[in-house]
One Martini backbone bead per residue (centre of mass of N, CA, C, O) as a GRO file, in nm:
protein
  332
    1MET     BB    1   8.461  13.434   8.134
    2VAL     BB    2   8.365  13.127   8.039
    3ARG     BB    3   8.138  12.915   8.121
    4ALA     BB    4   8.133  12.583   8.201
    5LEU     BB    5   7.896  12.376   8.055
    6LEU     BB    6   8.076  12.134   7.923
    7ARG     BB    7   8.214  11.826   8.054
    8LEU     BB    8   8.419  11.669   7.791
    9HIS     BB    9   8.738  11.597   7.936
   10MET     BB   10   8.720  11.359   8.199
   11ASN     BB   11   8.526  11.107   8.203
   12GLU     BB   12   8.270  11.174   8.334
   13SER     BB   13   7.974  11.185   8.483
   14PRO     BB   14   7.661  11.351   8.411
   15TYR     BB   15   7.569  11.207   8.667
   16PRO     BB   16   7.469  11.160   8.962
   17PRO     BB   17   7.479  11.015   9.233
   18SER     BB   18   7.337  10.818   9.424
   19ALA     BB   19   7.134  10.854   9.690
   20LEU     BB   20   7.274  10.631   9.858
   21ALA     BB   21   7.561  10.741   9.846
   22VAL     BB   22   7.497  11.010   9.985
   23GLU     BB   23   7.376  10.896  10.244
   24TYR     BB   24   7.628  10.741  10.339
   25ALA     BB   25   7.825  10.977  10.349
   26ARG     BB   26   7.667  11.143  10.560
   27LYS     BB   27   7.663  10.930  10.787
   28TYR     BB   28   8.005  10.942  10.804
   29VAL     BB   29   8.100  11.231  10.885
   30GLU     BB   30   8.133  11.190  11.207
   31TYR     BB   31   8.413  11.004  11.139
   32MET     BB   32   8.661  11.203  11.065
   33ASN     BB   33   8.846  11.154  11.337
   34ILE     BB   34   8.898  10.874  11.198
   35TYR     BB   35   9.035  10.605  11.006
   36ASP     BB   36   8.825  10.377  11.119
   37VAL     BB   37   8.536  10.168  11.073
   38GLU     BB   38   8.372   9.936  11.213
   39GLY     BB   39   8.266   9.723  10.937
   40LEU     BB   40   8.299   9.878  10.666
   41ARG     BB   41   8.500   9.707  10.512
   42GLU     BB   42   8.337   9.447  10.519
   43GLU     BB   43   8.092   9.549  10.359
   44LEU     BB   44   8.254   9.625  10.104
   45ILE     BB   45   8.372   9.349  10.037
   46VAL     BB   46   8.103   9.205  10.003
   47GLU     BB   47   8.006   9.378   9.762
   48LEU     BB   48   8.248   9.305   9.577
   49GLU     BB   49   8.192   9.007   9.570
   50LYS     BB   50   7.914   9.030   9.436
   51TYR     BB   51   7.996   9.198   9.182
   52THR     BB   52   8.249   8.998   9.090
   53ASN     BB   53   8.250   8.696   9.181
   54LEU     BB   54   8.476   8.708   9.412
   55PRO     BB   55   8.699   8.646   9.636
   56ARG     BB   56   8.860   8.832   9.882
   57GLU     BB   57   9.161   8.738   9.816
   58HIS     BB   58   9.120   8.927   9.531
   59ILE     BB   59   9.061   9.195   9.711
   60GLU     BB   60   9.100   9.556   9.673
   61PHE     BB   61   9.116   9.894   9.801
   62PHE     BB   62   9.126  10.244   9.682
   63PRO     BB   63   9.213  10.589   9.608
   64GLY     BB   64   9.188  10.497   9.330
   65SER     BB   65   9.327  10.370   9.035
   66SER     BB   66   9.576  10.559   9.025
   67TYR     BB   67   9.707  10.442   9.279
   68ILE     BB   68   9.768  10.169   9.151
   69LEU     BB   69   9.964  10.279   8.938
   70LEU     BB   70  10.175  10.372   9.136
   71LEU     BB   71  10.230  10.089   9.253
   72MET     BB   72  10.308   9.956   8.990
   73VAL     BB   73  10.560  10.131   8.936
   74ALA     BB   74  10.696  10.077   9.207
   75LEU     BB   75  10.728   9.775   9.156
   76ALA     BB   76  10.904   9.791   8.904
   77LYS     BB   77  11.132   9.949   9.041
   78ALA     BB   78  11.194   9.756   9.283
   79GLN     BB   79  11.239   9.503   9.056
   80ASN     BB   80  11.361   9.593   8.786
   81ILE     BB   81  11.121   9.642   8.574
   82GLU     BB   82  10.993   9.652   8.273
   83VAL     BB   83  10.763   9.843   8.093
   84VAL     BB   84  10.472   9.754   7.896
   85LEU     BB   85  10.294   9.936   7.634
   86PRO     BB   86  10.070  10.089   7.470
   87HIS     BB   87  10.037  10.314   7.172
   88PRO     BB   88   9.816  10.476   7.291
   89THR     BB   89   9.746  10.585   7.630
   90PHE     BB   90   9.719  10.668   7.937
   91HIS     BB   91   9.849  10.980   7.998
   92ALA     BB   92   9.914  10.959   8.318
   93LEU     BB   93  10.142  10.735   8.303
   94TYR     BB   94  10.398  10.865   8.184
   95PRO     BB   95  10.483  11.059   8.425
   96VAL     BB   96  10.509  10.833   8.630
   97LEU     BB   97  10.740  10.682   8.499
   98ARG     BB   98  10.936  10.925   8.509
   99SER     BB   99  10.928  10.989   8.820
  100PHE     BB  100  11.055  10.685   8.873
  101ASN     BB  101  11.258  10.606   8.655
  102ALA     BB  102  11.134  10.408   8.459
  103ASN     BB  103  11.135  10.141   8.258
  104TYR     BB  104  11.016  10.174   7.912
  105ALA     BB  105  10.787  10.037   7.664
  106TYR     BB  106  10.635  10.046   7.333
  107VAL     BB  107  10.343   9.957   7.139
  108LYS     BB  108  10.224  10.045   6.851
  109LEU     BB  109   9.950  10.115   6.711
  110THR     BB  110   9.761  10.115   6.469
  111GLN     BB  111   9.590  10.325   6.267
  112ARG     BB  112   9.317  10.173   6.406
  113PHE     BB  113   9.393  10.088   6.705
  114GLU     BB  114   9.548   9.819   6.702
  115LEU     BB  115   9.680   9.520   6.829
  116ASP     BB  116   9.986   9.363   6.809
  117LYS     BB  117   9.998   9.062   6.954
  118GLN     BB  118  10.273   8.940   6.882
  119VAL     BB  119  10.452   9.177   6.958
  120PHE     BB  120  10.350   9.210   7.249
  121LEU     BB  121  10.424   8.927   7.348
  122ARG     BB  122  10.730   8.954   7.299
  123SER     BB  123  10.754   9.219   7.486
  124ALA     BB  124  10.657   9.074   7.772
  125GLU     BB  125  10.906   8.941   7.854
  126ASN     BB  126  10.982   8.989   8.183
  127ARG     BB  127  10.747   9.195   8.226
  128LEU     BB  128  10.544   9.472   8.277
  129VAL     BB  129  10.202   9.482   8.204
  130TYR     BB  130  10.004   9.729   8.028
  131LEU     BB  131   9.631   9.725   7.983
  132ALA     BB  132   9.381   9.898   7.830
  133ASN     BB  133   9.029   9.765   7.872
  134PRO     BB  134   8.957   9.989   7.744
  135ASN     BB  135   9.105  10.233   7.573
  136ASN     BB  136   9.309  10.525   7.653
  137PRO     BB  137   9.170  10.733   7.400
  138THR     BB  138   9.017  10.528   7.191
  139GLY     BB  139   8.782  10.307   7.327
  140ASN     BB  140   8.884  10.037   7.252
  141LEU     BB  141   8.933   9.706   7.217
  142LEU     BB  142   9.232   9.517   7.232
  143VAL     BB  143   9.088   9.276   7.397
  144GLU     BB  144   8.856   8.982   7.374
  145ASP     BB  145   9.047   8.741   7.456
  146PRO     BB  146   9.149   8.596   7.750
  147SER     BB  147   9.375   8.403   7.638
  148TYR     BB  148   9.581   8.629   7.584
  149ILE     BB  149   9.637   8.698   7.880
  150SER     BB  150   9.745   8.420   7.949
  151LYS     BB  151   9.991   8.442   7.765
  152LEU     BB  152  10.116   8.681   7.907
  153ALA     BB  153  10.138   8.546   8.194
  154GLN     BB  154  10.354   8.325   8.095
  155VAL     BB  155  10.589   8.566   8.031
  156ALA     BB  156  10.528   8.759   8.247
  157ARG     BB  157  10.548   8.897   8.555
  158TYR     BB  158  10.316   9.111   8.490
  159VAL     BB  159   9.949   9.180   8.467
  160PHE     BB  160   9.778   9.482   8.376
  161VAL     BB  161   9.424   9.546   8.374
  162ASP     BB  162   9.234   9.818   8.261
  163GLU     BB  163   8.873   9.850   8.378
  164ALA     BB  164   8.733  10.142   8.404
  165TYR     BB  165   8.507  10.063   8.150
  166TYR     BB  166   8.346   9.796   8.195
  167GLU     BB  167   8.037   9.873   8.199
  168PHE     BB  168   8.052   9.962   7.882
  169SER     BB  169   8.173   9.678   7.764
  170GLY     BB  170   8.150   9.382   7.919
  171SER     BB  171   8.463   9.333   7.944
  172THR     BB  172   8.653   9.058   8.099
  173VAL     BB  173   8.944   8.911   8.310
  174LYS     BB  174   8.892   8.844   8.620
  175ASP     BB  175   8.918   8.522   8.635
  176LEU     BB  176   9.238   8.512   8.599
  177VAL     BB  177   9.323   8.567   8.904
  178VAL     BB  178   9.286   8.264   8.985
  179GLU     BB  179   9.496   8.133   8.775
  180HIS     BB  180   9.685   8.402   8.808
  181GLU     BB  181   9.921   8.547   9.028
  182ASN     BB  182  10.011   8.793   8.797
  183VAL     BB  183   9.717   8.910   8.785
  184ALA     BB  184   9.554   9.234   8.719
  185VAL     BB  185   9.259   9.433   8.803
  186LEU     BB  186   9.133   9.749   8.721
  187ARG     BB  187   8.904   9.967   8.898
  188SER     BB  188   8.609  10.195   8.894
  189LEU     BB  189   8.373  10.458   9.033
  190SER     BB  190   8.395  10.718   8.836
  191LYS     BB  191   8.198  10.646   8.606
  192ALA     BB  192   7.928  10.466   8.634
  193PHE     BB  193   7.906  10.566   8.960
  194SER     BB  194   7.962  10.879   9.003
  195LEU     BB  195   8.276  10.897   9.183
  196ALA     BB  196   8.521  11.086   9.113
  197GLY     BB  197   8.537  11.271   9.383
  198ALA     BB  198   8.593  11.016   9.581
  199ARG     BB  199   8.803  10.807   9.508
  200PHE     BB  200   8.745  10.485   9.378
  201GLY     BB  201   8.923  10.177   9.386
  202TYR     BB  202   8.991   9.844   9.247
  203LEU     BB  203   9.128   9.510   9.305
  204LEU     BB  204   9.201   9.227   9.096
  205ALA     BB  205   9.402   8.952   9.226
  206GLY     BB  206   9.664   8.780   9.247
  207LYS     BB  207   9.855   8.677   9.498
  208ARG     BB  208  10.132   8.802   9.425
  209VAL     BB  209  10.048   9.091   9.342
  210LYS     BB  210   9.900   9.163   9.602
  211GLU     BB  211  10.135   9.134   9.799
  212HIS     BB  212  10.329   9.338   9.659
  213LEU     BB  213  10.145   9.586   9.680
  214ASN     BB  214  10.093   9.582   9.991
  215SER     BB  215  10.401   9.638  10.062
  216LEU     BB  216  10.357   9.958   9.949
  217ARG     BB  217  10.175  10.045  10.166
  218ILE     BB  218  10.038  10.269  10.433
  219GLY     BB  219   9.751  10.288  10.505
  220PHE     BB  220   9.449  10.434  10.530
  221GLU     BB  221   9.377  10.576  10.239
  222THR     BB  222   9.065  10.545  10.249
  223PRO     BB  223   8.816  10.724  10.305
  224ILE     BB  224   8.529  10.690  10.475
  225MET     BB  225   8.335  10.840  10.273
  226THR     BB  226   8.423  10.677  10.030
  227GLN     BB  227   8.336  10.402  10.132
  228ALA     BB  228   8.039  10.477  10.174
  229ALA     BB  229   7.970  10.560   9.886
  230ALA     BB  230   8.045  10.289   9.759
  231LEU     BB  231   7.842  10.119   9.910
  232GLY     BB  232   7.588  10.262   9.804
  233ALA     BB  233   7.643  10.221   9.500
  234LEU     BB  234   7.656   9.902   9.508
  235ARG     BB  235   7.342   9.901   9.626
  236ASP     BB  236   7.260  10.071   9.338
  237ARG     BB  237   7.250   9.911   9.053
  238LYS     BB  238   7.009  10.021   8.886
  239TYR     BB  239   7.115  10.305   8.852
  240VAL     BB  240   7.372  10.231   8.696
  241GLU     BB  241   7.239  10.077   8.461
  242LYS     BB  242   7.088  10.323   8.352
  243ILE     BB  243   7.333  10.497   8.286
  244VAL     BB  244   7.479  10.306   8.094
  245GLU     BB  245   7.257  10.289   7.877
  246GLU     BB  246   7.252  10.591   7.814
  247VAL     BB  247   7.547  10.626   7.730
  248LYS     BB  248   7.559  10.413   7.505
  249SER     BB  249   7.340  10.536   7.328
  250THR     BB  250   7.473  10.814   7.292
  251ARG     BB  251   7.745  10.724   7.181
  252ASP     BB  252   7.638  10.582   6.921
  253TYR     BB  253   7.498  10.829   6.806
  254VAL     BB  254   7.741  11.019   6.781
  255ARG     BB  255   7.917  10.844   6.604
  256ARG     BB  256   7.721  10.823   6.369
  257LYS     BB  257   7.715  11.130   6.308
  258LEU     BB  258   8.016  11.161   6.249
  259LEU     BB  259   8.031  10.961   6.013
  260GLU     BB  260   7.819  11.108   5.829
  261VAL     BB  261   8.034  11.371   5.813
  262GLY     BB  262   8.341  11.235   5.795
  263LEU     BB  263   8.416  11.151   6.099
  264TRP     BB  264   8.640  10.963   6.241
  265SER     BB  265   8.565  10.673   6.464
  266PRO     BB  266   8.618  10.461   6.689
  267GLU     BB  267   8.500  10.208   6.850
  268SER     BB  268   8.323  10.240   7.146
  269ARG     BB  269   8.355  10.099   7.506
  270ALA     BB  270   8.292  10.367   7.650
  271ASN     BB  271   8.248  10.723   7.776
  272PHE     BB  272   8.387  10.785   7.491
  273ILE     BB  273   8.523  10.980   7.210
  274LEU     BB  274   8.712  10.952   6.914
  275VAL     BB  275   8.815  11.221   6.685
  276ASP     BB  276   8.886  11.291   6.349
  277LEU     BB  277   8.956  11.615   6.207
  278GLY     BB  278   9.203  11.625   5.982
  279LYS     BB  279   9.342  11.815   6.197
  280PRO     BB  280   9.451  12.008   6.410
  281CYS     BB  281   9.272  12.057   6.725
  282ARG     BB  282   9.314  12.335   6.862
  283GLU     BB  283   9.113  12.526   6.725
  284ALA     BB  284   8.855  12.368   6.793
  285TRP     BB  285   8.902  12.362   7.097
  286GLU     BB  286   8.892  12.669   7.139
  287LYS     BB  287   8.607  12.717   7.021
  288LEU     BB  288   8.457  12.532   7.213
  289SER     BB  289   8.544  12.680   7.471
  290GLU     BB  290   8.397  12.947   7.396
  291HIS     BB  291   8.117  12.768   7.421
  292GLY     BB  292   8.162  12.575   7.683
  293ILE     BB  293   8.335  12.326   7.554
  294LEU     BB  294   8.495  12.057   7.696
  295THR     BB  295   8.799  11.907   7.580
  296LEU     BB  296   9.039  11.674   7.434
  297CYS     BB  297   9.353  11.762   7.303
  298LEU     BB  298   9.619  11.577   7.187
  299GLU     BB  299   9.814  11.811   7.104
  300LEU     BB  300   9.830  11.900   7.433
  301VAL     BB  301   9.962  11.619   7.489
  302LYS     BB  302  10.272  11.532   7.531
  303ASP     BB  303  10.238  11.199   7.467
  304LEU     BB  304  10.008  11.271   7.209
  305VAL     BB  305  10.104  11.452   6.958
  306ASP     BB  306  10.088  11.233   6.724
  307TYR     BB  307   9.751  11.281   6.778
  308GLY     BB  308   9.658  11.592   6.696
  309ASN     BB  309   9.372  11.525   6.534
  310TYR     BB  310   9.252  11.450   6.815
  311LEU     BB  311   8.937  11.418   6.989
  312ARG     BB  312   8.821  11.395   7.318
  313VAL     BB  313   8.483  11.278   7.414
  314THR     BB  314   8.258  11.297   7.638
  315VAL     BB  315   7.966  11.150   7.747
  316GLY     BB  316   7.674  11.301   7.772
  317LYS     BB  317   7.395  11.424   7.750
  318PRO     BB  318   7.193  11.436   7.486
  319ASP     BB  319   7.173  11.749   7.464
  320ASP     BB  320   7.479  11.801   7.485
  321MET     BB  321   7.557  11.636   7.227
  322ASN     BB  322   7.398  11.808   7.029
  323THR     BB  323   7.563  12.059   7.081
  324PHE     BB  324   7.831  11.945   6.993
  325LEU     BB  325   7.754  11.870   6.702
  326GLU     BB  326   7.688  12.157   6.617
  327LYS     BB  327   7.970  12.294   6.691
  328ILE     BB  328   8.176  12.119   6.538
  329LEU     BB  329   8.073  12.210   6.255
  330GLU     BB  330   8.129  12.515   6.296
  331VAL     BB  331   8.457  12.496   6.367
  332LEU     BB  332   8.563  12.340   6.093
   0.00000   0.00000   0.00000
């Protein structure tokens, strides 16, 4: 078996978590025998208030943003609301919708992965809207003007905007949760904060959607050490900012090189790149894997097979991405 040298398939950070995050997690190991540590939640909420510049009544945290997606679909099912989403989008959401037997419809993106905003707006009426921005697996921003989200909020029952890659895009609609009680923003510390293995996500939400999601929770979901690591990471902002700038620089360099050799890639505002190989990606994916380079071939993703020519590649360290660029040209 070939040892996996480059993990470019899961949109993880190639950099370790901050030393402060590790220190905090270790500090709280001794509390594993209890569900909650007095004062820890309060400290974490305070840091999230500082980071988001929003008051605590709009903030909740969870064991990963994927957990919030589960609650989102459970909410739609409980209230018998149809879900509307762009396609393609985050591939993990499709099986969740099916597992809940939820009703859903999608609006297909254009050939260049742009959102037809008028069609999507008409489709949103009285539905629960999910919109990843930047979108996964395409990497581009589907919406740049927050006023469009406001329009969605006026016709939809709920609007969920997934900002898992916010730090890399710099684009957010988080202030709308104060204006609209049915708008929610999902975020994660898995990407820019290098805490994928800790599973920490948080929600910025209007009053109504927050109350309805909380009614579906079981309580004490987020492990103490996860909370501690998140607290340390949020207090080490300079480390995160350094990582983000490095990833953005590497991302843009790799995309530029791909375009130079005739491989089209949409402009990415995330920590990954989608590349059109011009043919089904499975063979290239297999050959890259033989070289120890793991990527995501959309041909092999059940709900994304219509985009089988595309390979999604996480942005790794500069040397790793040079290796990828060298090998992708060899295997095509």
